[in-house]
Backbone as CSV, one residue per row, in Angstrom:
resi,resn,N_x,N_y,N_z,CA_x,CA_y,CA_z,C_x,C_y,C_z
1,MET,108.655,65.706,39.899,107.312,65.170,39.956,106.351,66.169,39.321
2,ASP,105.415,65.641,38.546,104.433,66.484,37.890,103.464,67.074,38.911
3,LYS,102.971,68.216,38.552,101.973,68.875,39.410,100.659,68.104,39.314
4,GLN,100.128,67.674,40.449,98.882,66.917,40.448,97.707,67.860,40.252
5,THR,96.762,67.418,39.459,95.554,68.199,39.261,94.388,67.469,39.904
6,LEU,93.365,68.210,40.187,92.162,67.639,40.774,91.263,67.094,39.674
7,ALA,90.504,66.090,40.022,89.492,65.584,39.087,88.363,66.609,39.014
8,ALA,87.542,66.483,37.987,86.468,67.458,37.788,85.516,67.495,38.980
9,HIS,85.139,66.327,39.499,84.203,66.317,40.629,84.843,66.873,41.891
10,GLU,86.152,66.683,42.049,86.852,67.257,43.206,86.892,68.782,43.105
11,SER,87.075,69.279,41.898,87.088,70.726,41.688,85.741,71.348,42.007
12,VAL,84.669,70.674,41.598,83.327,71.183,41.876,83.057,71.158,43.378
13,ASP,83.440,70.060,44.037,83.267,69.975,45.493,84.053,71.076,46.202
14,LEU,85.290,71.278,45.767,86.118,72.316,46.370,85.511,73.698,46.143
15,HIS,84.957,73.912,44.957,84.300,75.185,44.653,83.134,75.425,45.615
16,GLU,82.364,74.387,45.886,81.248,74.507,46.824,81.740,74.816,48.237
17,ILE,82.841,74.198,48.637,83.408,74.457,49.966,83.887,75.899,50.071
18,VAL,84.553,76.386,49.019,85.035,77.775,49.019,83.860,78.744,49.116
19,ASN,82.800,78.477,48.363,81.615,79.331,48.441,80.998,79.309,49.835
20,PHE,80.878,78.118,50.408,80.301,77.991,51.744,81.147,78.736,52.776
21,LYS,82.461,78.572,52.715,83.357,79.227,53.667,83.269,80.752,53.514
22,THR,83.143,81.225,52.291,83.015,82.661,52.049,81.725,83.199,52.661
23,LEU,80.636,82.468,52.499,79.364,82.880,53.100,79.437,82.860,54.628
24,CYS,80.124,81.878,55.182,80.281,81.810,56.645,81.042,83.023,57.168
25,ILE,82.075,83.435,56.462,82.846,84.612,56.862,81.957,85.845,56.829
26,ALA,81.210,85.997,55.749,80.327,87.164,55.627,79.287,87.185,56.741
27,LYS,78.716,86.042,57.042,77.699,85.973,58.096,78.301,86.289,59.462
28,SER,79.477,85.747,59.748,80.123,86.023,61.031,80.459,87.499,61.181
29,LYS,80.946,88.106,60.087,81.264,89.537,60.143,79.998,90.359,60.386
30,LEU,78.925,89.994,59.733,77.665,90.711,59.887,77.099,90.538,61.294
31,MET,77.143,89.338,61.812,76.572,89.051,63.130,77.366,89.714,64.260
32,GLN,78.634,90.010,64.032,79.434,90.678,65.061,78.832,92.025,65.440
33,GLY,78.188,92.673,64.497,77.562,93.961,64.773,76.320,93.849,65.639
34,LEU,75.763,92.647,65.749,74.551,92.442,66.534,74.814,91.853,67.914
35,VAL,76.068,91.479,68.176,76.425,90.816,69.431,76.923,91.854,70.429
36,PHE,76.428,91.752,71.651,76.842,92.694,72.691,77.857,92.087,73.661
37,ASP,77.885,90.779,73.789,78.827,90.110,74.681,80.225,90.161,74.066
38,GLN,81.161,90.768,74.769,82.507,90.969,74.225,83.263,89.655,74.036
39,ASP,83.049,88.693,74.936,83.723,87.403,74.778,83.244,86.693,73.510
40,LEU,81.962,86.732,73.274,81.411,86.123,72.063,81.895,86.859,70.820
41,LYS,81.972,88.177,70.902,82.444,88.974,69.766,83.902,88.631,69.445
42,LYS,84.739,88.454,70.481,86.140,88.078,70.265,86.238,86.686,69.644
43,LEU,85.394,85.780,70.114,85.378,84.425,69.565,84.964,84.437,68.100
44,MET,83.976,85.247,67.775,83.532,85.359,66.390,84.623,85.968,65.514
45,GLN,85.347,86.948,66.029,86.434,87.561,65.275,87.556,86.555,65.037
46,LYS,87.849,85.757,66.060,88.872,84.722,65.907,88.446,83.709,64.840
47,ASP,87.163,83.371,64.815,86.639,82.466,63.802,86.791,83.060,62.411
48,VAL,86.521,84.343,62.269,86.664,85.016,60.973,88.118,84.975,60.518
49,GLU,89.028,85.283,61.420,90.448,85.292,61.058,90.925,83.902,60.647
50,GLN,90.498,82.882,61.393,90.880,81.509,61.049,90.256,81.092,59.724
51,SER,89.021,81.491,59.503,88.339,81.142,58.256,89.009,81.792,57.058
52,ILE,89.508,83.009,57.217,90.221,83.686,56.129,91.498,82.926,55.790
53,GLN,92.206,82.444,56.815,93.407,81.636,56.571,93.042,80.331,55.866
54,ASP,91.972,79.697,56.323,91.523,78.456,55.702,91.142,78.685,54.240
55,LEU,90.474,79.786,53.983,90.053,80.100,52.620,91.266,80.314,51.710
56,ALA,92.306,80.938,52.240,93.528,81.136,51.448,94.153,79.782,51.092
57,GLU,94.142,78.858,52.044,94.678,77.527,51.770,93.826,76.794,50.729
58,LEU,92.529,76.920,50.838,91.635,76.277,49.871,91.838,76.854,48.474
59,GLN,92.093,78.145,48.398,92.309,78.775,47.095,93.599,78.272,46.449
60,GLU,94.597,77.962,47.269,95.836,77.390,46.723,95.570,76.009,46.137
61,ILE,94.752,75.217,46.807,94.389,73.894,46.290,93.550,74.048,45.019
62,TYR,92.699,75.052,45.015,91.812,75.300,43.868,92.606,75.576,42.594
63,LYS,93.823,76.052,42.722,94.664,76.325,41.557,95.038,75.046,40.811
64,ARG,94.872,73.898,41.469,95.196,72.619,40.831,94.016,72.045,40.049
65,SER,92.914,72.767,40.018,91.752,72.269,39.282,92.020,72.373,37.785
66,PRO,91.418,71.470,37.007,91.662,71.508,35.566,91.035,72.721,34.879
67,PHE,90.080,73.342,35.510,89.451,74.543,34.962,89.444,75.595,36.052
68,GLU,90.471,76.392,36.083,90.672,77.372,37.141,89.955,78.671,36.816
69,ALA,89.255,79.190,37.797,88.652,80.513,37.680,89.550,81.497,38.419
70,PRO,89.799,82.662,37.855,90.683,83.613,38.527,90.067,84.112,39.835
71,VAL,90.913,84.254,40.848,90.495,84.790,42.136,90.809,86.279,42.122
72,PRO,89.798,87.147,42.281,90.061,88.590,42.205,90.945,89.063,43.349
73,GLU,91.816,89.994,43.045,92.694,90.565,44.056,91.941,91.489,45.002
74,SER,90.961,92.211,44.474,90.206,93.148,45.311,89.079,92.422,46.017
75,ARG,88.815,92.837,47.213,87.744,92.249,47.992,86.730,93.345,48.311
76,PRO,85.471,92.971,48.512,84.481,93.994,48.821,84.767,94.674,50.158
77,THR,84.407,95.910,50.253,84.580,96.661,51.489,83.592,96.146,52.521
78,PRO,84.083,95.810,53.744,83.149,95.314,54.762,82.116,96.378,55.134
79,ILE,80.931,95.906,55.469,79.859,96.806,55.870,80.141,97.393,57.248
80,ILE,80.671,96.537,58.142,80.965,96.966,59.507,82.431,96.684,59.806
81,ASN,82.963,97.320,60.799,84.356,97.088,61.189,84.453,95.924,62.127
């Protein structure tokens, strides 16, 4: 079976989702430094970890777009731990 590709509008939509998910991860990581409740901090960390997995899956789908942009191997260093 041939490898299915995404239509142009699907690729653009997926690109927007990937960007949104990336911003959500960055915001959650940043907000963890401002949260004092440990239960909330753990929940936020779990959300970040799940979002990273989701983003990896979305990037695999993104490879089926007719105009693929390379995904860099290096990632920015987090501001906070």
